[in-house]
C-alpha angles and dihedrals in degrees: 000000000000112000124225119255124263142136137272114239134188103261100213089186093161093150099050093107095042111102120227118261131189115257112233114252112276124228089254142357128212109204114199119223090221120051101142144048107287138038126346122247127242115237113254094194135062136212111291096027119133113229135187135212111283095016114141108247100167138029145150138200091232106113095216094067142066134225124258124229136198113263094195138031116243144081129323104236102175147000105217142170116245133189115233124217089254091058098255124122131222140164121270132197113226115208130185107212119231092206094240099096090208110190117233118245085232088074107096131139107269120250118213132163102182142023094271091053091049093051091047091051091051090054090050089054090064090233120172131166107289095199090086106272098087097215110169105260096212089060091054091048093053104060124167093226132061115270122214101169133046111200117200116203113220097149099109088182100170119100119259098012116116103152094107090045090055089051089053095050098034099041110017091143090062090055095049092044091048091052091050091049093053094044091052096046095044095034093235110167101208144019135199126200112206114205128169111245092238086079101067094157092055091047091049098051094044093047089053093049094044093048093096092049109069089182090066116072127189110218115196108205135197115271097249130134126266091026090132096057109116098239092044093048092050094049095045094049102036107014090236121138122218105214127209110291094015130118121217088249089061087069095043097263136119119190122204132172119247092241091050094055090045090054092049090056092049090048092050090054101041109017090229107145126219102294103138138044134214109220144163122239115199146133139119093282093054114095094187110039108194151155113245141185103222132188111245109258096033110138120250086235091061091049092050092046090058089049090052095241118181097229092187089067098046112115098162129030116191130189103210127356130337093253105047103008124111126244110243117223093206140017088229088076109122122236110254133197097267095049110116099163146014117208121191112191136182099174122045135145117256113176120204112248114248136168119300111259094200093239094146095224092128092057092048092050096047112101089207093048092236124160105241095180091055091046089052090052092048091050093051090054092040089235101166093177090056091047089054093045090051089054096241091168090068091064110112092193089235091150096229092128093053091045095057098037110116089197093057093238114173092230102151091045090051091051090054091051090046092057089068088066095057118100112263118243113247 
């Protein structure tokens, strides 16, 4: 089968053999009321309230959202407004830990007897996609069309990030059990786990565990970015194409990240909602690169302090990977559910932007075979009809076009701005 286009990146996976450790409790956490695609939650607590680990502290009646839970036990000291990396604002609950980490009596293994009950329980867990996008998991697990294939994304194709890899080698049983749970509850007959072939240890342990389950297939994939993008992962594991305007479920597929399915299994056993995050800390200003398990709401500054980062040298702070991550405007930014890495960099390449030389490298690199230079032209002239004709909505914002451009054109960034011009779906 012909593979989709992409680019080859330096892996820089310097933390792949560093086991995850628990970050010590910070002096305070600030838990945002919006850490996913969808609507923000309303705080359910007030200043002075005592809270416990796993207690629900934010919720909303909007379906396309998930509740928020306390990651520490302690006292609510403030309800504040915070600015997210994407420029939006939301409320946040500030908690001063008491050091006891007392578990809330609300935390009980969920009980469900049918698909609707399972989906409701997943929403109550606060689960969102842990690959970085933050899509509410209960929405994915409640499609309107029949599903015949569950695709598990273990590509982790961005440089530096190894948090998913550590999940695969440290807790492969959680992944397999999570897959079995979802397949049983949604009556999905088969599953495929896509893993880049630069992760032979992860492939080995999962192949061994899945050997007794013929319905679960391990699919080693070429090490090419953006292998982990949803449309790319689906095509390279199943051969199915997600057309413009379609969802994966329209073709009979659901895609979940390896860390997401592992969490769902842990939640099914313990009832502990999503209150901590496994993430990678790396970069040329970090003296102690590591993989950490961090309470949600911990500040990036506290994470970097543990990793012995020289903050005076940091010129760029990224939440996520260097290709699709977001620049953070301050180290006071709290860790949210989708965060899978923090990169603190002093040296990075920033090419000056010059005139396009019409070399076509951007088109060759694009997995969707789009025409970034033409999209850029249409955006400059605000030609919405041309943007639609050029299939702008298929752009995944993977950044491959910007990466290969010898003229330093900000093509991926332009595509993202151009999307704001497209008519909104009603």
